[in-house]
C-alpha positions as CSV (number, residue, x, y, z in Angstrom):
1,M,0.0,0.0,0.0
2,D,1.2,3.5,-0.7
3,R,3.0,5.0,2.3
4,N,1.1,8.3,2.0
5,I,-2.2,6.5,2.0
6,V,-1.2,4.6,5.2
7,L,-0.2,7.8,6.9
8,G,-3.5,9.4,5.9
9,V,-5.5,6.5,7.3
10,V,-3.5,6.7,10.6
11,V,-4.1,10.4,10.9
12,I,-7.8,10.0,10.3
13,A,-8.0,7.2,12.8
14,I,-6.3,9.4,15.4
15,V,-8.6,12.3,14.8
16,V,-11.7,10.2,15.0
17,G,-10.4,8.7,18.2
18,V,-9.8,12.1,19.7
19,V,-13.3,13.4,18.7
20,A,-14.9,10.2,20.1
21,G,-13.0,10.7,23.3
22,L,-14.2,14.3,23.6
23,L,-17.8,13.2,23.0
24,L,-17.5,10.6,25.8
25,Y,-15.6,12.8,28.2
26,S,-16.9,16.1,29.8
27,P,-15.1,18.0,32.5
28,P,-16.4,17.2,36.0
29,N,-19.1,19.6,37.3
30,N,-18.0,22.0,40.1
31,T,-19.7,20.3,43.0
32,S,-18.6,22.8,45.6
33,T,-21.5,24.5,47.5
34,P,-22.1,28.1,46.5
35,L,-21.3,30.8,49.1
36,F,-24.6,32.5,50.1
37,I,-24.0,35.9,51.7
38,S,-27.0,37.5,53.5
39,V,-26.1,41.1,54.2
40,A,-27.5,44.3,55.5
41,D,-28.7,46.3,52.5
42,A,-26.3,49.1,53.0
43,Y,-23.3,46.8,52.6
44,T,-24.2,45.0,49.4
45,G,-21.1,46.5,47.8
46,E,-18.8,45.4,50.5
47,A,-20.2,41.8,50.5
48,S,-20.1,41.6,46.7
49,Y,-16.5,42.8,46.7
50,L,-15.4,40.3,49.4
51,G,-17.5,37.5,47.7
52,G,-15.9,38.2,44.3
53,S,-12.4,38.2,45.8
54,F,-13.1,35.0,47.6
55,S,-14.5,33.4,44.4
56,N,-11.4,34.5,42.5
57,A,-9.2,32.9,45.1
58,T,-11.1,29.7,45.6
59,G,-13.3,29.1,42.5
60,V,-16.4,29.0,44.7
61,Q,-19.4,30.7,43.3
62,Y,-21.1,33.3,45.5
63,H,-24.6,34.9,45.8
64,V,-25.6,38.0,47.7
65,A,-29.0,38.6,49.3
66,S,-29.6,41.9,51.0
67,G,-32.3,43.6,53.2
68,G,-32.7,45.2,56.6
69,S,-30.7,43.3,59.2
70,F,-33.6,42.4,61.4
71,A,-35.8,41.3,58.5
72,L,-33.0,39.2,57.1
73,A,-32.5,37.6,60.5
74,R,-36.1,36.5,60.6
75,Q,-35.9,35.2,57.0
76,I,-32.8,33.2,57.8
77,A,-34.4,31.7,60.9
78,A,-37.5,30.8,58.9
79,G,-35.3,29.0,56.3
80,S,-36.8,31.2,53.5
81,I,-33.4,32.2,52.1
82,P,-30.3,30.0,51.8
83,T,-27.4,31.5,53.9
84,T,-23.8,30.5,54.5
85,V,-22.8,33.7,56.3
86,F,-24.8,36.6,57.7
87,M,-23.3,40.1,57.7
88,S,-25.4,42.4,59.9
89,I,-25.0,46.0,61.0
90,S,-26.5,45.1,64.4
91,D,-25.2,42.4,66.8
92,K,-28.8,42.1,68.1
93,A,-29.9,40.6,64.8
94,Y,-28.0,37.4,65.7
95,Y,-29.6,37.1,69.1
96,P,-32.3,34.4,69.8
97,S,-35.0,37.2,69.9
98,F,-34.5,37.4,66.1
99,M,-33.0,34.1,65.1
100,G,-34.5,31.7,67.6
101,N,-32.7,28.3,67.8
102,Y,-30.5,29.3,64.8
103,S,-28.8,32.1,66.8
104,P,-25.1,31.3,66.4
105,G,-24.1,32.4,69.9
106,W,-21.3,34.6,68.6
107,A,-20.5,37.3,66.1
108,I,-17.4,39.1,64.9
109,G,-17.2,42.8,64.5
110,I,-15.0,43.8,61.6
111,A,-15.4,47.5,60.8
112,T,-17.1,50.6,62.0
113,D,-19.3,53.0,60.1
114,E,-21.3,56.2,61.0
115,I,-24.8,57.6,60.3
116,V,-25.1,60.6,58.0
117,I,-27.9,62.7,56.6
118,A,-27.9,62.2,52.8
119,Y,-29.4,64.5,50.2
120,T,-29.0,65.1,46.4
121,N,-29.1,68.1,44.2
122,N,-32.6,67.1,43.1
123,S,-33.8,66.7,46.7
124,I,-33.0,70.3,47.8
125,A,-33.1,72.2,44.5
126,N,-36.6,73.5,44.7
127,N,-36.9,73.7,48.5
128,P,-35.4,76.8,50.2
129,V,-35.9,75.2,53.6
130,A,-33.9,72.2,52.6
131,Q,-31.1,74.4,51.3
132,N,-31.1,76.3,54.5
133,I,-30.9,73.1,56.5
134,V,-27.8,72.1,54.7
135,K,-26.2,75.5,55.2
136,L,-27.1,75.5,58.9
137,F,-25.6,72.0,59.4
138,E,-22.4,72.9,57.5
139,E,-21.9,76.2,59.5
140,G,-22.9,74.7,62.8
141,I,-20.5,71.8,62.5
142,A,-17.7,74.0,61.2
143,E,-18.1,76.5,64.1
144,N,-19.1,73.9,66.7
145,S,-22.2,76.0,67.3
146,S,-24.9,74.4,69.4
147,A,-27.3,77.3,68.5
148,L,-26.9,76.7,64.7
149,L,-27.2,73.0,65.1
150,A,-30.4,73.5,67.2
151,Y,-31.8,75.6,64.3
152,A,-30.8,72.9,61.8
153,F,-32.6,70.1,63.7
154,G,-35.5,72.4,64.3
155,N,-35.9,72.9,60.6
156,L,-35.3,69.3,59.8
157,T,-38.2,68.2,62.0
158,S,-40.5,71.1,61.0
159,G,-42.5,69.1,58.5
160,Q,-41.4,71.5,55.7
161,V,-39.1,68.8,54.4
162,R,-39.6,65.1,54.0
163,V,-37.0,62.9,55.9
164,G,-36.5,59.2,55.2
165,I,-36.1,57.1,58.3
166,S,-36.3,53.3,57.7
167,N,-38.5,51.0,59.8
168,P,-36.6,50.4,63.1
169,L,-38.2,46.9,63.4
170,T,-36.6,45.8,60.1
171,D,-33.6,48.0,59.7
172,P,-31.1,49.2,62.3
173,A,-30.5,52.4,60.4
174,G,-34.1,53.3,61.4
175,F,-33.7,53.3,65.1
176,R,-30.3,55.0,64.7
177,G,-32.0,57.8,62.8
178,W,-34.4,58.3,65.7
179,L,-31.6,58.1,68.2
180,V,-29.8,60.9,66.4
181,L,-32.8,63.1,67.0
182,Q,-32.9,62.1,70.7
183,I,-29.2,62.9,71.2
184,A,-29.6,66.2,69.3
185,G,-32.5,67.2,71.6
186,Y,-30.3,66.3,74.6
187,L,-27.3,68.2,73.4
188,Y,-28.8,71.3,71.8
189,A,-32.2,71.8,73.4
190,H,-31.9,70.1,76.8
191,N,-34.9,68.1,75.9
192,E,-34.2,64.5,74.7
193,S,-37.6,64.0,73.1
194,L,-38.0,67.4,71.5
195,Y,-36.9,66.7,67.9
196,E,-38.4,63.2,67.9
197,E,-41.8,64.5,68.9
198,R,-41.6,67.4,66.4
199,M,-40.9,65.0,63.6
200,L,-43.9,62.8,64.5
201,L,-46.2,65.7,65.2
202,N,-45.3,67.4,61.9
203,K,-45.5,64.1,60.0
204,G,-42.1,64.9,58.4
205,N,-40.8,61.4,58.2
206,V,-41.2,58.8,55.4
207,T,-40.4,55.2,56.1
208,A,-39.6,51.9,54.3
209,T,-38.4,48.4,55.1
210,N,-34.7,49.6,54.7
211,A,-32.9,52.7,53.9
212,A,-31.9,51.6,50.4
213,E,-35.5,51.5,49.4
214,L,-35.7,55.3,50.1
215,V,-32.7,56.2,47.9
216,P,-34.7,56.5,44.6
217,A,-37.2,58.9,46.3
218,L,-34.2,61.0,47.4
219,E,-32.7,61.0,43.9
220,T,-36.0,62.2,42.4
221,G,-36.6,64.8,45.1
222,N,-39.7,63.1,46.5
223,I,-37.9,63.3,49.9
224,Q,-35.3,65.9,50.8
225,F,-33.1,64.0,53.4
226,L,-32.3,60.4,54.4
227,F,-30.7,58.9,57.4
228,I,-28.3,56.3,56.0
229,Y,-24.8,54.9,56.7
230,K,-21.9,56.8,55.4
231,S,-20.6,53.8,53.4
232,A,-23.9,53.5,51.6
233,A,-24.0,57.2,50.8
234,V,-20.5,56.9,49.4
235,A,-21.4,53.8,47.4
236,K,-24.5,55.4,46.0
237,H,-22.8,58.7,45.2
238,L,-25.0,60.8,47.5
239,E,-24.3,64.1,49.0
240,Y,-24.3,64.0,52.8
241,I,-24.1,65.9,56.0
242,E,-21.4,64.3,58.2
243,L,-22.7,64.7,61.8
244,P,-20.6,65.6,64.9
245,P,-19.0,62.5,66.5
246,Q,-21.4,62.8,69.5
247,L,-24.2,62.0,67.1
248,N,-22.9,59.8,64.4
249,F,-22.4,56.5,66.3
250,G,-19.0,56.1,64.7
251,S,-16.5,57.4,67.3
252,L,-14.8,55.1,69.8
253,Q,-14.4,58.2,72.0
254,Y,-18.2,58.4,72.5
255,A,-19.0,54.7,72.6
256,D,-20.2,54.8,76.2
257,F,-22.1,58.1,75.6
258,Y,-24.1,56.5,72.8
259,K,-25.2,53.7,75.2
260,Q,-27.1,56.2,77.4
261,F,-29.8,56.5,74.7
262,V,-32.6,54.0,74.0
263,Y,-35.2,54.0,71.3
264,V,-38.4,52.1,72.2
265,V,-40.9,50.9,69.6
266,G,-43.7,48.6,70.7
267,S,-42.1,45.9,72.9
268,Q,-38.6,46.4,71.4
269,K,-35.8,48.5,72.9
270,F,-32.8,49.5,70.9
271,Q,-29.8,50.9,72.7
272,G,-27.4,53.3,71.1
273,G,-23.8,52.1,70.4
274,L,-21.0,52.1,67.9
275,I,-22.1,51.2,64.4
276,I,-20.2,48.0,63.7
277,L,-20.5,45.6,60.7
278,W,-20.7,42.0,62.1
279,I,-20.3,38.6,60.5
280,S,-21.3,35.2,61.7
281,V,-22.4,31.7,60.6
282,P,-26.0,30.9,61.6
283,K,-26.7,27.4,63.0
284,N,-28.7,26.6,59.9
285,S,-25.9,27.6,57.5
286,N,-26.0,25.6,54.3
287,N,-22.2,25.0,54.7
288,P,-20.6,26.0,58.0
289,D,-17.1,25.0,57.0
290,L,-17.3,27.2,53.9
291,G,-18.7,30.0,56.1
292,F,-15.6,29.9,58.3
293,Q,-13.4,29.7,55.3
294,F,-15.0,33.0,54.1
295,I,-14.7,34.6,57.5
296,N,-11.0,33.8,57.6
297,F,-10.6,35.3,54.2
298,T,-12.5,38.4,55.3
299,L,-10.4,38.8,58.4
300,N,-7.3,38.8,56.2
301,H,-8.7,41.5,53.9
302,L,-10.2,43.9,56.4
303,N,-8.2,46.8,55.1
304,D,-10.0,46.5,51.8
305,L,-13.2,47.8,53.5
306,A,-11.6,51.3,53.8
307,Q,-12.3,52.0,50.2
308,F,-16.0,51.9,51.0
309,G,-15.8,54.6,53.7
310,M,-15.6,52.2,56.6
311,T,-12.9,52.0,59.3
312,P,-11.6,48.5,59.7
313,L,-11.1,47.4,63.3
314,Q,-7.4,46.7,63.9
315,K,-8.5,44.2,66.5
316,P,-11.8,42.6,65.5
317,I,-14.4,42.1,68.3
318,L,-15.6,38.6,69.1
319,E,-18.9,38.9,70.9
320,I,-20.2,35.8,72.7
321,W,-23.5,35.1,74.4
322,V,-23.4,31.3,75.0
323,P,-21.1,29.2,77.2
324,Q,-17.7,28.5,75.7
325,N,-18.3,24.8,75.4
326,Q,-21.2,25.5,73.1
327,L,-19.1,27.4,70.6
328,P,-17.9,25.9,67.3
329,P,-14.2,24.7,67.4
330,Q,-13.2,27.5,65.0
331,I,-14.5,30.1,67.5
332,Q,-12.7,28.4,70.4
333,Q,-9.5,28.7,68.3
334,Y,-10.2,32.4,67.8
335,L,-10.6,32.8,71.6
336,S,-7.2,31.2,72.3
337,S,-5.4,33.2,69.5
338,G,-5.4,36.5,71.4
339,K,-6.1,38.3,68.1
340,F,-9.7,39.4,69.1
341,E,-11.2,41.7,71.6
342,V,-13.5,39.3,73.4
343,I,-16.8,40.6,74.8
344,N,-19.3,38.4,76.7
345,V,-22.9,39.7,76.7
346,S,-26.1,38.5,78.2
347,V,-29.1,38.3,75.9
């Protein structure tokens, strides 16, 4: 047989064999469980960034679900949303009062934030009162003038502007907004309830399940101001009034001062305190080991959160409310590492 013909037959046979092999073989499916991050609505950007970085490093797919911290806690406890890790802006969201038997018994504080009063060009453009409020706040803060700040809060609660304050029962930003008014009354009017009562009496507040739901109304000018976290204002490119440290819940210096104020709605009491972003693994996590893998990754990338307007904690806080022998082994290792500020609380 002609040598060229033989070679041709051999090549064709090889090609056919390879094609057949490809038809019979397919790459194995990625069987790893996806990472489900449930996160307070204001921190969707941070969670997506961390989830994306973790996915790039490990190949694990991730999904982010957001909402008010308290509402999310109830959904997680009800099993209505799959969750690997839960990132909340309130440690209380992890407590049995919200998560029942799925309360993890611990949470790690990773970064601080502060509350601001956001606005947009559209929200104040056609409202002279709103424009004057911004001016009063800017001058009052620059001059450290209690009188100007008293005028600013008086106008803010006059009913002549619409102010977004999310539902305190579903979103911690809501009770913090009302607490800002309490502290302002205490500091600038010697009457803790003055501005809170004025806001309610004048029907100046507009509410929603979470602060993010009110951003479109702010952008279109249907409301003039919105109590929201600074990191969310930065992420959503909003203008904002940065409040004095006594009011913004973001200063370590005033941590004990914040705790003096309590907002009560129905049977719920919400105490003031530092705004801290927490992370934990609920007891009904779809994959606890993956959850702790993500937490370790996050702890090694805390400084990345600064780009979102947050202040990473140099020594993360490990808050515990169950006996140590009930904690997961990973948390017990954290306890013995000496790398955390450990706080035991009673819930």
